[in-house]
Each structure stands twice: as C-alpha cells, then as structure tokens.
MILOFI-838877 format. One record per residue (C-alpha): residue in three letters; x, y, z. Coordinates in Angstrom, 1 decimal, decimal comma. Example, Ala and Ser with C-alpha at 12.3 -4.5 7.8 and 13.67 -1.06 7.14 Angstrom:
+-----+--------+--------+--------+
!  aa !      X !      Y !      Z !
+-----+--------+--------+--------+
! ala !   12,3 !   -4,5 !    7,8 !
! ser !   13,7 !   -1,1 !    7,1 !
+-----+--------+--------+--------+
***
This chain:
+-----+--------+--------+--------+
!  aa !      X !      Y !      Z !
+-----+--------+--------+--------+
! met !   82,7 !  124,9 !  158,6 !
! ser !   85,9 !  123,0 !  159,4 !
! ser !   87,1 !  119,7 !  160,7 !
! arg !   90,0 !  119,1 !  163,0 !
! asp !   92,4 !  116,2 !  163,5 !
! pro !   91,4 !  114,3 !  166,7 !
! gln !   95,1 !  114,0 !  167,5 !
! gly !   95,5 !  117,8 !  167,6 !
! gly !   96,3 !  118,5 !  163,9 !
! gly !   95,4 !  121,6 !  161,9 !
! ser !   91,9 !  122,4 !  160,7 !
! ala !   90,7 !  121,6 !  157,1 !
! thr !   88,7 !  124,2 !  155,4 !
! val !   85,6 !  122,7 !  153,8 !
! ser !   84,5 !  123,8 !  150,3 !
! ser !   81,7 !  122,6 !  148,1 !
! ala !   83,1 !  119,3 !  146,7 !
! pro !   85,5 !  116,8 !  148,2 !
! ser !   88,7 !  115,9 !  146,4 !
! ile !   89,2 !  112,3 !  145,4 !
! ser !   92,8 !  111,7 !  144,7 !
! ser !   93,7 !  108,4 !  146,3 !
! leu !   94,7 !  105,6 !  143,9 !
! gly !   93,4 !  107,4 !  140,8 !
! leu !   89,8 !  107,6 !  141,9 !
! ser !   87,2 !  109,5 !  140,0 !
! pro !   83,7 !  110,6 !  141,0 !
! thr !   80,9 !  108,1 !  140,8 !
! pro !   77,2 !  108,4 !  141,3 !
! pro !   76,0 !  107,8 !  144,9 !
! met !   74,6 !  104,4 !  145,7 !
! ala !   71,6 !  103,4 !  147,8 !
! ser !   71,1 !  101,2 !  150,8 !
! ser !   68,2 !  100,1 !  152,9 !
! ala !   69,8 !  101,8 !  156,0 !
! leu !   70,0 !  105,3 !  154,4 !
! pro !   67,3 !  105,3 !  151,7 !
! arg !   67,1 !  109,1 !  151,2 !
! ile !   69,6 !  111,1 !  149,2 !
! cys !   70,3 !  114,8 !  148,7 !
! pro !   70,3 !  115,8 !  145,0 !
! ala !   72,7 !  118,7 !  145,7 !
! cys !   75,5 !  117,1 !  147,9 !
! ser !   74,7 !  113,4 !  147,4 !
! gly !   74,5 !  112,9 !  151,2 !
! arg !   72,6 !  109,9 !  152,5 !
! tyr !   70,0 !  110,1 !  155,3 !
! pro !   67,5 !  107,9 !  157,1 !
! ala !   63,9 !  107,4 !  155,8 !
! asp !   62,4 !  110,0 !  158,2 !
! phe !   64,5 !  112,9 !  156,9 !
! arg !   62,8 !  115,2 !  154,5 !
! val !   65,4 !  117,9 !  153,8 !
! cys !   69,2 !  117,9 !  153,8 !
! pro !   70,7 !  119,2 !  157,0 !
! arg !   73,6 !  120,7 !  155,1 !
! asp !   71,9 !  122,7 !  152,4 !
! ala !   68,2 !  122,4 !  153,1 !
! thr !   67,6 !  120,7 !  149,7 !
! pro !   64,5 !  118,4 !  149,6 !
! leu !   65,6 !  114,8 !  149,8 !
! ala !   64,7 !  112,2 !  147,2 !
! asp !   64,6 !  108,4 !  147,2 !
! ala !   67,9 !  106,8 !  146,5 !
! pro !   68,3 !  104,4 !  143,5 !
! glu !   67,8 !  100,7 !  144,1 !
! asp !   71,3 !   99,5 !  142,9 !
! ala !   72,7 !   99,5 !  146,5 !
! asp !   76,2 !   99,5 !  147,6 !
! pro !   76,1 !   97,2 !  150,7 !
! leu !   78,5 !   99,4 !  152,6 !
! val !   76,5 !  102,6 !  152,4 !
! gly !   74,6 !  102,8 !  155,6 !
! ala !   76,8 !  100,2 !  157,3 !
! thr !   79,0 !  100,8 !  160,3 !
! leu !   82,7 !   99,8 !  160,4 !
! ala !   84,4 !   98,9 !  163,6 !
! glu !   81,3 !  100,2 !  165,5 !
! ser !   82,6 !  103,7 !  164,9 !
! tyr !   82,4 !  104,8 !  161,2 !
! glu !   78,9 !  105,0 !  159,6 !
! ile !   79,3 !  105,2 !  155,8 !
! thr !   77,1 !  107,8 !  154,3 !
! arg !   78,0 !  107,9 !  150,6 !
! val !   80,4 !  106,9 !  147,9 !
! leu !   82,9 !  109,7 !  147,0 !
! gly !   84,7 !  108,0 !  144,2 !
! glu !   85,9 !  104,8 !  142,6 !
! gly !   88,9 !  103,7 !  140,6 !
! gly !   90,8 !  100,7 !  139,5 !
! met !   92,3 !  100,1 !  143,0 !
! gly !   89,4 !  100,8 !  145,3 !
! arg !   86,5 !  102,9 !  146,4 !
! val !   86,4 !  105,9 !  148,7 !
! tyr !   83,5 !  106,6 !  151,0 !
! glu !   82,4 !  109,4 !  153,3 !
! ala !   81,7 !  108,4 !  156,8 !
! arg !   80,7 !  110,0 !  160,1 !
! his !   81,7 !  109,0 !  163,6 !
! thr !   78,9 !  107,2 !  165,5 !
! arg !   79,8 !  108,9 !  168,8 !
! leu !   80,8 !  112,3 !  167,3 !
! pro !   78,2 !  112,9 !  164,6 !
! asn !   79,8 !  116,1 !  163,3 !
! lys !   83,1 !  114,4 !  162,7 !
! arg !   83,5 !  113,2 !  159,1 !
! phe !   86,1 !  111,0 !  157,5 !
! ala !   87,2 !  109,5 !  154,2 !
! ile !   87,4 !  105,8 !  154,2 !
! lys !   89,5 !  104,2 !  151,4 !
! met !   88,8 !  100,5 !  150,8 !
! leu !   90,4 !   98,1 !  148,3 !
! his !   88,4 !   96,2 !  145,7 !
! his !   87,6 !   92,5 !  146,5 !
! glu !   90,0 !   91,1 !  143,9 !
! leu !   92,9 !   93,3 !  145,0 !
! ala !   92,3 !   92,5 !  148,7 !
! arg !   93,4 !   88,9 !  147,9 !
! gln !   96,8 !   90,0 !  146,5 !
! pro !   99,4 !   90,2 !  149,3 !
! glu !  101,7 !   92,7 !  147,5 !
! val !   98,8 !   95,1 !  147,0 !
! val !   97,6 !   94,7 !  150,6 !
! ala !  101,2 !   95,3 !  151,8 !
! arg !  101,4 !   98,5 !  149,8 !
! phe !   98,0 !   99,6 !  151,1 !
! gln !   99,2 !   99,0 !  154,7 !
! arg !  102,5 !  100,8 !  154,0 !
! glu !  100,6 !  103,9 !  152,8 !
! ala !   98,6 !  104,1 !  156,0 !
! glu !  101,7 !  103,6 !  158,1 !
! ala !  103,7 !  106,2 !  156,2 !
! met !  101,0 !  108,9 !  156,4 !
! ala !  100,3 !  108,1 !  160,1 !
! ala !  104,0 !  108,4 !  160,9 !
! ile !  104,4 !  111,8 !  159,4 !
! glu !  101,9 !  113,9 !  161,3 !
! his !  102,4 !  117,2 !  159,5 !
! ala !  100,0 !  120,0 !  158,7 !
! asn !  100,6 !  119,5 !  154,9 !
! val !  100,1 !  115,7 !  154,9 !
! val !   96,7 !  114,1 !  155,0 !
! gly !   95,9 !  112,7 !  158,4 !
! val !   95,4 !  109,0 !  158,9 !
! tyr !   93,4 !  107,9 !  162,0 !
! asp !   92,9 !  104,2 !  161,7 !
! val !   93,5 !  101,1 !  159,6 !
! asn !   91,3 !   98,0 !  159,8 !
! arg !   89,5 !   95,3 !  157,9 !
! ala !   85,8 !   95,1 !  157,0 !
! ala !   83,6 !   92,1 !  157,8 !
! asp !   84,4 !   90,7 !  154,3 !
! gly !   88,2 !   90,9 !  155,0 !
! arg !   88,9 !   93,9 !  152,8 !
! pro !   91,4 !   96,4 !  154,4 !
! tyr !   90,5 !  100,0 !  154,7 !
! ile !   92,1 !  103,3 !  155,8 !
! val !   90,3 !  105,9 !  157,8 !
! gln !   91,8 !  109,3 !  156,9 !
! glu !   91,1 !  113,0 !  157,0 !
! leu !   88,3 !  114,1 !  154,7 !
! leu !   89,7 !  116,7 !  152,3 !
! glu !   87,2 !  118,9 !  150,5 !
! gly !   89,1 !  120,9 !  148,0 !
! glu !   90,5 !  120,4 !  144,6 !
! glu !   93,4 !  118,5 !  143,2 !
! leu !   96,2 !  120,7 !  141,9 !
! gly !   96,3 !  118,7 !  138,7 !
! lys !   92,6 !  119,3 !  137,9 !
! tyr !   92,9 !  122,9 !  138,9 !
! leu !   95,8 !  123,4 !  136,5 !
! asp !   93,9 !  121,6 !  133,8 !
! arg !   91,1 !  124,2 !  134,3 !
! val !   93,1 !  127,4 !  134,7 !
! gly !   96,3 !  126,6 !  132,8 !
! lys !   99,0 !  128,0 !  135,0 !
! leu !   99,3 !  129,8 !  138,4 !
! pro !  100,6 !  133,2 !  139,2 !
! pro !  104,2 !  132,9 !  140,4 !
! ser !  103,4 !  133,9 !  144,0 !
! thr !  100,7 !  131,2 !  144,2 !
! ala !  102,8 !  128,5 !  142,5 !
! val !  105,8 !  129,2 !  144,8 !
! ser !  103,6 !  129,1 !  147,9 !
! val !  102,0 !  125,8 !  146,9 !
! val !  105,4 !  124,2 !  146,1 !
! arg !  106,9 !  125,4 !  149,3 !
! gln !  104,1 !  123,7 !  151,2 !
! val !  104,8 !  120,5 !  149,2 !
! cys !  108,5 !  120,8 !  150,2 !
! arg !  107,5 !  121,1 !  153,8 !
! ala !  105,4 !  118,0 !  153,6 !
! leu !  108,1 !  116,1 !  151,8 !
! ala !  110,7 !  117,3 !  154,4 !
! ala !  108,6 !  115,9 !  157,2 !
! ala !  108,4 !  112,6 !  155,3 !
! his !  112,1 !  112,5 !  154,6 !
! ala !  112,9 !  113,3 !  158,2 !
! arg !  111,3 !  109,9 !  159,0 !
! gly !  113,1 !  108,1 !  156,3 !
! ile !  110,2 !  108,0 !  153,9 !
! val !  110,5 !  108,8 !  150,2 !
! his !  107,2 !  109,5 !  148,5 !
! arg !  108,2 !  108,5 !  144,9 !
! asp !  104,9 !  109,6 !  143,3 !
! val !  104,9 !  113,4 !  143,9 !
! lys !  102,6 !  114,9 !  141,2 !
! pro !   99,8 !  117,6 !  141,0 !
! glu !   97,1 !  114,9 !  141,4 !
! asn !   98,5 !  114,1 !  144,8 !
! val !   98,5 !  117,7 !  145,9 !
! ile !   95,1 !  118,9 !  147,3 !
! leu !   94,3 !  122,6 !  147,5 !
! leu !   92,2 !  123,7 !  150,4 !
! gly !   90,5 !  127,0 !  151,1 !
! asp !   91,0 !  130,1 !  149,0 !
! leu !   92,5 !  128,9 !  145,7 !
! ala !   94,3 !  132,3 !  145,3 !
! ala !   96,2 !  131,5 !  148,5 !
! pro !   95,5 !  127,8 !  149,1 !
! arg !   96,6 !  125,5 !  151,9 !
! val !   98,1 !  122,2 !  150,7 !
! lys !   97,7 !  118,6 !  151,7 !
! met !   99,9 !  115,8 !  150,3 !
! val !   98,2 !  112,5 !  149,8 !
! asp !   98,8 !  109,0 !  148,4 !
! phe !  102,0 !  107,5 !  149,9 !
! gly !  101,1 !  104,2 !  148,3 !
! ile !  104,5 !  103,6 !  146,7 !
! ser !  106,6 !  105,4 !  149,2 !
! lys !  109,7 !  103,6 !  150,6 !
! leu !  112,1 !  103,8 !  153,4 !
! asp !  115,6 !  105,2 !  152,6 !
! glu !  117,3 !  102,1 !  154,0 !
! gly !  115,4 !   99,9 !  151,6 !
! ser !  112,3 !   97,7 !  151,6 !
! ala !  111,2 !   94,3 !  150,5 !
! leu !  108,6 !   96,0 !  148,4 !
! thr !  111,2 !   98,1 !  146,5 !
! lys !  113,3 !   96,3 !  144,0 !
! thr !  116,0 !   97,6 !  141,7 !
! gly !  114,8 !   97,4 !  138,1 !
! val !  111,1 !   98,0 !  138,9 !
! val !  109,8 !  101,3 !  137,7 !
! met !  107,1 !  102,8 !  139,9 !
! gly !  105,6 !  106,3 !  139,8 !
! thr !  104,2 !  108,8 !  137,2 !
! pro !  106,5 !  109,2 !  134,2 !
! ala !  105,9 !  113,0 !  133,7 !
! tyr !  107,2 !  113,8 !  137,1 !
! met !  109,7 !  111,0 !  137,6 !
! ala !  113,4 !  111,5 !  138,1 !
! pro !  115,7 !  109,8 !  135,5 !
! glu !  117,2 !  107,4 !  138,1 !
! gln !  113,6 !  106,4 !  139,1 !
! ala !  112,7 !  105,9 !  135,4 !
! arg !  115,8 !  103,6 !  135,0 !
! gly !  114,5 !  101,5 !  137,9 !
! asp !  117,5 !  102,4 !  140,1 !
! arg !  117,2 !  102,8 !  143,8 !
! val !  116,1 !  106,3 !  144,7 !
! asp !  116,5 !  108,6 !  147,6 !
! ala !  115,0 !  112,0 !  148,7 !
! arg !  116,5 !  113,6 !  145,6 !
! ala !  113,8 !  111,9 !  143,4 !
! asp !  111,2 !  113,8 !  145,4 !
! val !  113,2 !  117,1 !  144,9 !
! tyr !  113,0 !  116,5 !  141,1 !
! ala !  109,3 !  115,9 !  141,3 !
! ala !  108,7 !  119,0 !  143,3 !
! gly !  110,7 !  121,0 !  140,8 !
! ala !  108,6 !  119,4 !  138,0 !
! ile !  105,4 !  120,5 !  139,8 !
! leu !  106,7 !  124,0 !  139,9 !
! tyr !  107,6 !  123,8 !  136,2 !
! arg !  104,0 !  122,7 !  135,4 !
! ala !  102,4 !  125,4 !  137,6 !
! leu !  104,5 !  128,2 !  136,2 !
! thr !  104,5 !  127,2 !  132,5 !
! gly !  101,1 !  125,5 !  132,2 !
! arg !  102,8 !  122,5 !  130,6 !
! lys !  104,3 !  119,3 !  131,9 !
! pro !  108,0 !  119,0 !  131,5 !
! tyr !  107,4 !  116,4 !  128,8 !
! glu !  104,1 !  117,3 !  127,2 !
! gly !  102,0 !  115,4 !  124,6 !
! leu !  103,7 !  112,0 !  124,9 !
! asp !  102,4 !  108,6 !  125,9 !
! gln !  103,9 !  107,0 !  129,0 !
! ile !  106,5 !  105,0 !  127,1 !
! ala !  107,6 !  108,0 !  125,1 !
! thr !  107,7 !  110,1 !  128,3 !
! leu !  109,9 !  107,6 !  130,0 !
! thr !  112,2 !  107,6 !  127,0 !
! ala !  112,3 !  111,4 !  127,0 !
! val !  113,0 !  111,5 !  130,8 !
! leu !  116,0 !  109,3 !  130,2 !
! ser !  117,4 !  111,0 !  127,2 !
! glu !  116,3 !  114,6 !  126,9 !
! glu !  116,1 !  117,9 !  128,8 !
! pro !  112,7 !  119,5 !  129,0 !
! pro !  112,2 !  122,9 !  127,3 !
! arg !  113,5 !  125,8 !  129,3 !
! pro !  110,7 !  127,2 !  131,5 !
! arg !  111,3 !  130,8 !  130,2 !
! thr !  110,8 !  129,6 !  126,6 !
! leu !  107,3 !  128,7 !  127,6 !
! ala !  106,7 !  131,6 !  130,1 !
! pro !  109,1 !  134,5 !  129,6 !
! ser !  107,8 !  136,2 !  132,7 !
! ile !  109,5 !  133,7 !  134,9 !
! pro !  112,5 !  135,4 !  136,6 !
! glu !  115,9 !  134,0 !  135,5 !
! ala !  116,9 !  133,1 !  139,1 !
! leu !  113,6 !  131,2 !  139,6 !
! glu !  114,3 !  129,3 !  136,3 !
! leu !  117,8 !  128,5 !  137,6 !
! leu !  116,3 !  127,1 !  140,8 !
! ile !  113,8 !  125,0 !  138,9 !
! gln !  116,5 !  123,5 !  136,7 !
! arg !  118,8 !  122,9 !  139,6 !
! ala !  115,9 !  120,9 !  141,3 !
! met !  115,3 !  119,0 !  138,0 !
! ala !  118,9 !  118,3 !  137,2 !
! arg !  119,1 !  114,9 !  135,4 !
! glu !  122,0 !  113,6 !  137,4 !
! pro !  121,3 !  113,3 !  141,2 !
! ala !  124,8 !  114,6 !  142,0 !
! asp !  123,9 !  117,9 !  140,2 !
! arg !  120,5 !  118,3 !  141,8 !
! leu !  119,6 !  120,0 !  145,0 !
! ser !  120,1 !  117,4 !  147,6 !
! arg !  117,2 !  118,2 !  149,9 !
! val !  113,7 !  119,6 !  149,6 !
! glu !  114,7 !  122,1 !  152,4 !
! glu !  117,1 !  123,6 !  149,9 !
! leu !  114,4 !  124,1 !  147,3 !
! asp !  112,1 !  125,6 !  150,0 !
! ala !  114,8 !  128,0 !  151,1 !
! gly !  115,5 !  129,0 !  147,5 !
! leu !  111,8 !  129,6 !  146,8 !
! ala !  111,5 !  131,8 !  149,9 !
! ala !  113,0 !  134,7 !  148,0 !
! phe !  110,1 !  134,5 !  145,5 !
! asp !  107,3 !  133,9 !  148,0 !
! gln !  105,1 !  136,9 !  148,4 !
! ser !  102,2 !  135,1 !  150,0 !
! gly !  103,2 !  136,0 !  153,5 !
! pro !  106,1 !  136,8 !  155,9 !
! ser !  109,3 !  134,7 !  155,6 !
! val !  109,8 !  132,1 !  158,2 !
! ser !  113,0 !  131,9 !  160,1 !
! ala !  114,7 !  128,6 !  161,0 !
! thr !  113,2 !  128,7 !  164,5 !
! gly !  109,7 !  128,7 !  163,0 !
! gly !  108,8 !  132,3 !  163,8 !
! asp !  108,3 !  135,3 !  161,5 !
! ala !  111,7 !  136,4 !  160,2 !
! gly !  112,8 !  139,9 !  161,2 !
! gly !  115,0 !  142,2 !  159,2 !
! his !  118,2 !  140,5 !  160,2 !
! asp !  116,7 !  137,0 !  159,5 !
! lys !  115,4 !  138,2 !  156,1 !
! thr !  118,9 !  139,5 !  155,3 !
! met !  120,4 !  136,1 !  156,3 !
! leu !  117,7 !  134,3 !  154,3 !
! ala !  118,5 !  136,4 !  151,2 !
! ala !  122,2 !  135,6 !  151,6 !
! gly !  121,5 !  131,9 !  151,9 !
! val !  119,3 !  131,9 !  148,8 !
! ala !  121,9 !  133,8 !  146,9 !
! thr !  124,6 !  131,3 !  147,9 !
! leu !  122,3 !  128,5 !  146,8 !
! leu !  122,0 !  130,1 !  143,4 !
! gly !  125,7 !  130,7 !  143,1 !
! ala !  125,8 !  134,5 !  143,5 !
! ser !  126,2 !  137,2 !  146,1 !
! thr !  122,6 !  138,3 !  145,7 !
! val !  119,4 !  137,1 !  144,1 !
! ala !  119,7 !  140,0 !  141,6 !
! asp !  123,2 !  138,8 !  140,7 !
! ala !  122,0 !  135,3 !  140,3 !
! ser !  119,3 !  136,5 !  137,8 !
! lys !  122,0 !  138,6 !  136,0 !
! asn !  124,4 !  135,7 !  135,8 !
! ala !  121,6 !  133,4 !  134,5 !
! lys !  120,6 !  135,9 !  131,8 !
! arg !  124,2 !  136,5 !  130,6 !
! ala !  125,3 !  132,8 !  130,8 !
! arg !  124,5 !  131,8 !  127,2 !
! pro !  125,7 !  135,0 !  125,4 !
! leu !  129,0 !  134,9 !  127,4 !
! leu !  129,3 !  131,2 !  126,6 !
! val !  129,0 !  132,0 !  122,9 !
! leu !  131,6 !  134,8 !  123,2 !
! ala !  134,0 !  132,5 !  125,1 !
! ser !  133,6 !  129,8 !  122,5 !
! leu !  134,5 !  132,3 !  119,7 !
! val !  137,5 !  133,5 !  121,7 !
! gly !  138,5 !  129,9 !  122,2 !
! leu !  138,2 !  129,2 !  118,5 !
! cys !  140,4 !  132,1 !  117,6 !
! leu !  143,0 !  131,1 !  120,1 !
! cys !  142,9 !  127,5 !  118,9 !
! leu !  143,4 !  128,7 !  115,3 !
! leu !  146,4 !  130,7 !  116,3 !
! val !  148,0 !  128,0 !  118,5 !
! val !  147,3 !  125,1 !  116,1 !
! gly !  148,3 !  127,2 !  113,1 !
! asp !  151,6 !  128,0 !  114,7 !
! gly !  152,1 !  124,4 !  115,6 !
! val !  151,3 !  123,2 !  112,1 !
! leu !  153,6 !  125,8 !  110,5 !
! gly !  156,4 !  124,7 !  112,9 !
! ala !  155,9 !  121,1 !  111,8 !
! val !  156,0 !  122,0 !  108,1 !
! arg !  159,2 !  124,0 !  108,6 !
! trp !  160,7 !  121,2 !  110,6 !
! ile !  160,1 !  118,8 !  107,8 !
! gly !  161,6 !  121,3 !  105,3 !
! asp !  164,4 !  123,7 !  106,3 !
! pro !  164,0 !  125,1 !  109,9 !
! thr !  166,6 !  127,8 !  109,3 !
! arg !  164,7 !  129,7 !  106,7 !
! gly !  161,3 !  131,5 !  106,9 !
! pro !  158,1 !  130,0 !  105,7 !
! ser !  157,1 !  130,2 !  102,0 !
! thr !  153,7 !  131,3 !  100,8 !
! gly !  152,8 !  127,7 !  100,0 !
! glu !  153,8 !  126,6 !  103,5 !
! leu !  151,6 !  129,4 !  105,0 !
! val !  148,6 !  128,3 !  102,9 !
! leu !  149,1 !  124,7 !  103,8 !
! ser !  149,4 !  125,5 !  107,5 !
! val !  146,1 !  127,4 !  107,4 !
! val !  144,3 !  124,6 !  105,6 !
! leu !  145,6 !  121,9 !  107,9 !
! ser !  144,7 !  124,0 !  111,0 !
! val !  141,1 !  124,4 !  109,8 !
! val !  140,9 !  120,7 !  109,0 !
! leu !  142,3 !  119,7 !  112,4 !
! leu !  139,8 !  122,0 !  114,2 !
! leu !  136,6 !  121,0 !  112,3 !
! ala !  135,9 !  117,8 !  114,2 !
! pro !  136,5 !  119,4 !  117,7 !
! leu !  134,4 !  122,4 !  116,7 !
! gly !  131,5 !  120,2 !  115,5 !
! leu !  131,6 !  118,2 !  118,8 !
! trp !  131,7 !  121,4 !  120,9 !
! val !  128,7 !  122,8 !  119,1 !
! arg !  126,8 !  119,5 !  119,4 !
! phe !  127,7 !  119,4 !  123,1 !
! leu !  126,3 !  122,9 !  123,7 !
! ala !  123,2 !  122,3 !  121,7 !
! arg !  122,2 !  119,0 !  123,2 !
! ser !  123,6 !  119,0 !  126,7 !
! val !  124,0 !  122,7 !  127,8 !
! trp !  121,8 !  125,2 !  126,0 !
! ser !  118,5 !  124,1 !  127,6 !
! ser !  119,9 !  124,1 !  131,2 !
! thr !  120,8 !  127,3 !  132,8 !
! pro !  122,8 !  125,6 !  135,7 !
! arg !  124,8 !  123,6 !  133,1 !
! ala !  125,3 !  126,8 !  131,0 !
! leu !  126,8 !  128,6 !  134,0 !
! glu !  129,0 !  125,6 !  134,9 !
! thr !  130,2 !  125,2 !  131,3 !
! leu !  131,0 !  129,0 !  131,1 !
! ile !  133,1 !  128,7 !  134,3 !
! arg !  134,9 !  125,7 !  132,9 !
! thr !  135,4 !  127,3 !  129,5 !
! arg !  136,9 !  130,5 !  131,1 !
! ala !  139,2 !  128,3 !  133,2 !
! ala !  140,3 !  126,3 !  130,2 !
! leu !  141,0 !  129,4 !  128,1 !
! gly !  142,9 !  131,0 !  131,0 !
! ala !  145,0 !  127,9 !  131,5 !
! gly !  145,8 !  127,6 !  127,8 !
! val !  146,9 !  131,3 !  127,5 !
! val !  149,0 !  131,0 !  130,7 !
! ala !  150,6 !  127,8 !  129,5 !
! tyr !  151,5 !  129,5 !  126,1 !
! ala !  152,9 !  132,5 !  127,8 !
! leu !  155,0 !  130,4 !  130,2 !
! leu !  156,3 !  128,3 !  127,4 !
! ala !  157,2 !  131,4 !  125,4 !
! leu !  159,0 !  132,9 !  128,4 !
! ala !  160,8 !  129,6 !  129,0 !
! ala !  161,9 !  129,5 !  125,4 !
! arg !  163,3 !  133,0 !  125,5 !
! leu !  165,2 !  132,5 !  128,8 !
! phe !  166,6 !  129,1 !  127,6 !
! glu !  167,9 !  130,3 !  124,3 !
! leu !  169,1 !  133,7 !  125,5 !
! val !  170,6 !  132,7 !  128,9 !
! val !  171,6 !  129,0 !  128,4 !
! gln !  172,4 !  128,7 !  124,7 !
! arg !  173,0 !  132,5 !  124,1 !
! asn !  171,4 !  132,0 !  120,7 !
! pro !  168,5 !  134,4 !  120,1 !
! ala !  167,9 !  133,1 !  116,6 !
! ala !  166,9 !  129,7 !  118,1 !
! ile !  163,8 !  131,2 !  119,7 !
! ala !  162,1 !  130,8 !  116,4 !
! his !  162,9 !  127,1 !  116,2 !
! pro !  159,7 !  125,2 !  115,2 !
! ala !  160,1 !  122,8 !  118,1 !
! trp !  158,8 !  125,5 !  120,4 !
! ser !  155,7 !  125,9 !  118,2 !
! leu !  155,0 !  122,2 !  118,4 !
! ala !  155,5 !  122,2 !  122,1 !
! ala !  153,0 !  125,0 !  122,5 !
! met !  150,4 !  123,2 !  120,4 !
! leu !  150,7 !  120,2 !  122,7 !
! leu !  151,1 !  122,0 !  126,0 !
! cys !  148,2 !  124,5 !  125,7 !
! pro !  145,4 !  121,9 !  125,1 !
! leu !  146,8 !  119,8 !  127,9 !
! ala !  146,7 !  122,8 !  130,3 !
! ala !  143,2 !  123,7 !  129,2 !
! ala !  142,0 !  120,1 !  129,6 !
! leu !  143,4 !  119,9 !  133,1 !
! ala !  141,6 !  123,2 !  134,0 !
! trp !  138,4 !  121,9 !  132,5 !
! phe !  138,3 !  118,6 !  134,4 !
! leu !  139,7 !  120,0 !  137,7 !
! pro !  137,1 !  119,1 !  140,4 !
! arg !  135,1 !  122,1 !  141,5 !
! lys !  133,1 !  122,7 !  144,6 !
! arg !  129,4 !  123,1 !  143,6 !
! ser !  127,7 !  126,2 !  144,6 !
+-----+--------+--------+--------+
***
C-alpha cells in the first residue's frame, strides 16, 4: 500500500508503524472519543460504533478508553477527520487523519500544545517550519499540504504521513550500517539539503532523528523532517547571533558558538550522520549536552577508522573534510559531499549531472571529479595518500629535526668562534658547548611541534595531509636557502675578495641559521589553493 502527494510528489511506502519524529515526539497510547468509540488493538486505528473488525488487518475491535482526546473523531477545516493520536512530546501532539472526501488519503497533523500556542515566537517558528517544507517540494523532504488553526486557535500543520523508522532509533537498535547503506542514506540527505539550500533555507538541526527511513531498511528511501529551526541565508528576525539552536552532537562549531551559520553547518551535520552510521557512535559520545558543546568547540572527534577500521581511507578523508572545524576548511556545499560519496555508493547506478543514469564516460568523469575533491588523481591514490600521511609526516619531522640540528649547530658554533678567535678552528670545548646550546635552543620548538601534531593534526586526515605538504615545502625552502647562501658565500669570497679562507668565516654560519628558518616560514605560510 502506498500514499501519494496530491501535488504530484513521490509515493511513500507504508510499513507497520508510523514514525513520529517531529518536535521530539514519542508514542503515546491512543485516546477515545464519542465520535469514534471503537479501537483496533493491533494498529490503534479508531472507527465508528458500528464497526466490528479493523478494515486494515481484520482484528476484532474493542471499546476505546473513556479518557477522551477531544480532537479524535473531530474534523478540521471540513477536510481532515482525526482518527488517532500518533505521538506526543513537549511541543505538541501528532495525529493521524483521513481526508473526508478522499477516505483512502491519510495525513499526519501536527498541532501545538495550548500553552505554546500562546507564545508568538513558538507560533512563528511553527509557521516557518511549514513554509520551509512546503517551499522545498523534493522527493526526500516530507510533504506539507496545509497549515491552519483549530477551533480553539491552535495552529496545526497537515503533512505527509510517514510510516517508517527514524534513522536514530534504527541505529540505536542495530548499531551501525553497512557502508553501502550508510552512503546511500547520507546521499539522499544531501539531496534533500541541496534542495533546501537552493531556496535559501538552512536546516540547522540535521540529525538521525530527523531522517526517516522508508521501505526496505537494507536499501531505504529517505525523508527529511522537522525544519522548525531552519533559517534563510540572508537572515531572519528569528535568528540572532549568540543564540545556540540545534542538537549539540551534530552541531557545527560555529553554530555551537552562536555565530551566524550558512549551508556549511548542514554539511557538517550530514558528515556527522555518516560518522554515526559507519562507526556506530556519535562524534562526541557519552557526554551531556553542555560537555558535548564544550567538546565541539575545543576537540576533534576520534578518527572514524579508529572506531571502524573497515572504513576506506578515502571515505574517512571525505567525512573529515565535511566535519572540518573551521568553515573555510570544510566542503562548502552538500553537493560536493554527495559527489564525493558517489564513488562509494553501490546501491545503484551513478547519476549524471543531467539526472539520468551515468554511462561509461560520465562515470569516468564522476570518478575524476571525486578524485579532485579528495586531492588526488584517482580515488585509489586518495586512499593511498590518506594512509601514508601520518607515517610520512613523522618521517618529515625527523628529517626536519636533523636539518635543524645541523643548521642551528653550525650557527651556534659560528657565534662561539666569533666571540673567541674566528681565525682558528673550534676547540673540543667549543664543539661540546655548541651541541649543548643547539639542543637547548631546539627543545622548546620541538615540544611545540609535537604538541601541535598531537592536538591539532593527528586525528584529522585532511589536516595531516595539509601539514605534510606544508612541512615538505618548508624543508625544501630551508635546504634551498642554505644551498644558495653557501653558493653566494663561495662566489663572494672567491670572486670578489679572492680570499678562499674567508669562506669559513662564522658570519656565514650565523646568516644561514637566520635565513633558513625564514625561508621555511615563508614556504609554510604561503597561501595555497585548497584541493
């Protein structure tokens, strides 16, 4: 059995139990009314007094309890007959309803509680949610068909009835998803968000509880729900800097700080959902909300592959690029994340930019685009680079340490000789003093470098790759600077002064000790185009 959007949207596969994800709702027992006094013990459907068995499952009906919900059995706007309560939470209650003129058409009706309906900000947020979802009209976004007020003045939203399971509850039950399923689900989330972003809408509360799985859970279709705290990119009176809104476990750092956010906050959240689906753990697990906010602002989550080693290196790289702490380092659009995940999606044929099935040429172009996104010529190269990033960074650090010892040692020895007698060779005492001073001078920078790698680089593959590139450039610049200075010294003393003995003057050693770090620093901080 399926239901179809009256505006021409896609069908929704019906399973055994509806999903209640709006505004934190949880299932509640069905409630009675005089209009529909009979209840089905199996599906909780409500029926008139002359019904004896449930039309859905042929279960004998029973008398409903006496503690009646006044809306069950009532008709809203002369069109929506409420049949049962689906769930209730702190913000409101969700009902199932059927259309009075199209009896087989069923809806979910979300209605605010009485006390909240008197708060203008809550009502405005409720209205904004309806407007946002109605404006998107996408196969992966829940359909909204109407918004109105009940006779008692409470606002309600008439939306598509989704009968499936929240991704959050499903993950709580199964732990984690196979990579192909996780990638397929998150790609559909990306498409829903892309449709919202195309209309200037940022969701700001993307999380597994707002992702509904429909149909076969091995290859589910996805619906995004709950745009209650969404905002327009150009700003809104309901969005204020300094106000933190959203779910901490899936919140981008700039959102946790209360800064204004854009589509990149949703990119972060989509990456966090993929992290959870593949590892079976939230990015910041086992913390209360305040501690989670603190962790989001100050720490990197554990590497996905430390929790699930079977995750491909390139896929981990993509997750961490989506979850980069700084928005400037993050994938800028959900379309980029979707394109990157296409290389790992085995759920079906790839889709070309025109919307059709990609042929061989299009698949080649897709693979090339994904590889470029990951900073390599092929996806296999991206995996290889990610796997080798940390060992090569350690090796580059050791090489850099050796070069620093040589350059600094030479410079310190030159300074010692200059203070003494530059014309004679160094004594044993001067050599020992030079070595000791060199080690002392390098201890603090070495400690800071190790701390930087451990706290800011090691847990992030994209940052490890970037640091490796910068380290190589700095080492190369330092070596080139030393070589050029040595060549300049030789040419100056031999050609200009015609005094080969002066090549060993300690001034050149001191100059090298100053010039090499300067060249390395310039190479390190030289702006680079991000892949």
